[in-house]
N, C-alpha and C positions, 0 to 999 in steps of 0.2 A: 393344199398340195403343201408339204412341210421336206422340202429337197434335202434342208440339215440334218437330218434323221438317218441318213447311209454316210458309210463309208463306202468309195469305190478303191480297189486295189487291184492294180493290173501286174502282178508279179509271178518269177520261177516259184513253184508250189514245192515246198519241201518237205519230210516226213520232221511231224513235230510229235514228239511224247504226251502232249496235253492234249490230242486228239482224242474226244471220247469212243466217240460213231460217225460215221457217217452215210448218209445214204443216196443214190441216182433217182433224181426224175428225170423222167423221158419229157421231152417237149416237141407236141403234138400237131400237127398240120389243122388249123382250123379254118383257114381260108385261101383256098387256091381258086379264085376266078378264071385265071387265064389255062388251065388246067396243065399247067408245067407239071413235070416228071419229077417227082420226087423221090422217088425209089429207093436213090443213094444220101440222102438225105437223113442224116444221124448227130440231131442236138439234143442236150441233154443237159442237167442241173446235178453238180456234185456238193451235196449241202450237209457240209460239215461243222459238229459241234467242237467249239475250242472254248467252252469250257464256260466264259463270262461272254463270248458272243458266237454267232454265225456264221461260217463263209460258204457264199451262194458261188460256184466254181460254174460258171459257162463253160460247156466242151462244144467245139464244132469237129464231130469225128465225121464230116459225110466222105463218101466214097465219088461225089460229083462237084461241080465247080458251086461256091456259094460264099454267101458271107454274112453275117447280123450285123445289119445297121445300126438297131435300135433294140434297146432293152428296158422293158415296162414292170416296176411292181407296185403290185393295186394299192391305192390308198383306202383302208376298209378302218370298220373301228378295232377291228383283230388286229391288224397292222400297224395300226395306230399307235396302241396301247401297248406293241410287244416289241416293237421293234422302236430305238432308238441312239441318237449321239453319236454321228458322223461328218464324214465332208468327202469332195473326191479329194482322191491321193495326187500327191505332186511328182510321184515317181510311179510310172508305168512301162509295162513290157513292152520291149521293143516290137513292133509292129502291132500293138493293139494303141489305140491312144481310143479314148471317150473322153465328152464333153458332157454336161448336163443338159437335158433337153431333149424329146424324142423329135422322132423324122418321122412321120406324121406328130404332132403332139400326143396324139390316146391310138391304142389298137383301135384296129378295123371293128367297125360297130357290130357286125357279126359275132363278137365274142359275147354277145348278148344272150347267143342261142345255148351258153355254154356256163349260167352261174348268174345271169340274168347281167342289166346296165354296167357297163367302165365305172367306179365309183369315182375315178379321179388316182393320181399318181402321187404313191409316197416318193417314187424315186424314177425319173426315166432319164436316161443314158441315150446317148449318138453317137457314133462313130465321127470323129473331128474332121476326116476326110474320105466320102465315101467312093467306092468303088473296090473292086476286085484287085488284094495284092495292096492296099492302104490301110486303114486304120479301122476297119471292122475284124469281127471277129471269121479271118478265113478259114480253109479246113486245118486241122493241126494246131487251130490256136485256140485259144480259152483270155476269160475275164473272168474276175473278182469280184464279187461285191460283198463287201461286210457290214453287216448289223451286230453292234449290240443287243443284248438282251435286256428287257425292263419286265421283272418277274416273272420271267418266261422260262421254261425247260424246252431240252430241244424233241424231248417225246410230246410235248404239246404242239411246238411247232409242226412238227413233221405230221401230227394227226388233225391239224387244223389245213395243212397242204393237200391231203388226202383226204379229205373227208368228201362226203358224197355233194354238201354246199360249202367250196370251201373258203377259210376263214379271208383267204385273201391269193389275189392269181397273178401270173407270171406271164410273160407276153412277150414275144422278139418279132421285132419284121427282117423279114430274113429275102435277100437279094441277091443278084448277081446266076443266077438258076441257068442251065443251056437253056438257050435259045430269048435270054435276056429277061426270063420271071422273074416275080418277086410273091412269096406265101408269106403266110401270117401262122405262127405257132402259139402253145398254148401250154403250162402243164396240165401234164397228164394227171388227174387226180383220183386214177382207180388206183384202192390199196396194192391189191397184186403186181402191179406194173410200177411199185417202187422198189429197189432193189439194194438190200444191206450193201455196203462195201466193207474192203476189211479194215481193221484195226489200226491204229498207229501201229503195235509191234507187231502184228502180221504185216505189214507194208515195210516194216523194216529190214524184217529176213527175207522178206520178198529180194531187197536190194543186196543183200547177201545170195543171191541166188538159191535160196532154199524151198522159195514159191514161185510156180511157174506165171503167175501174173493174178490182174485184178480182174473180178467176174466178170463179164459182158455178157450182155444179151447176144 
């Protein structure tokens, strides 16, 4: 594991003219041992090309009580070679505070049914204080992970995330669901479920009221 390869920044997201492209990748439930009602769960990652690096913006747009306790980025030959140069940011958005290390240390073992055994963490982070309304990603909040490219392009990165056998996986431990239940989510590697999001220019127009809003599933 090499946690130094990751940058985590929790901050307000502005529109930057350097954004070349962005894609929404849904995070789908892969383990629900308690049979929790997840019909209102809406978790996804906005993967944004910043030119020399990529932002992974984790969103919780759920309509039911929930918070993301831990986030995991898998360490594989691909991710180890593609993503590098990082740190845990010292400035974090109010209401969301993550520290290095996942709780538990790795995703649920059942993730092996979706791409094989987990190969270890390139990066894992957890809410400093667990519980609804504390440091996790509650409804309406977001967490930004930032990775520098190492001889990598945005197109190759997205191709890896959406391949039949992804180059690496993303997982989350989601807690605080109705009834006190928890579930595990992973990146949906089905290409047709990856939605291109508006470019920076389009988002700027949206800010002027010329576009109704960003595309939603």
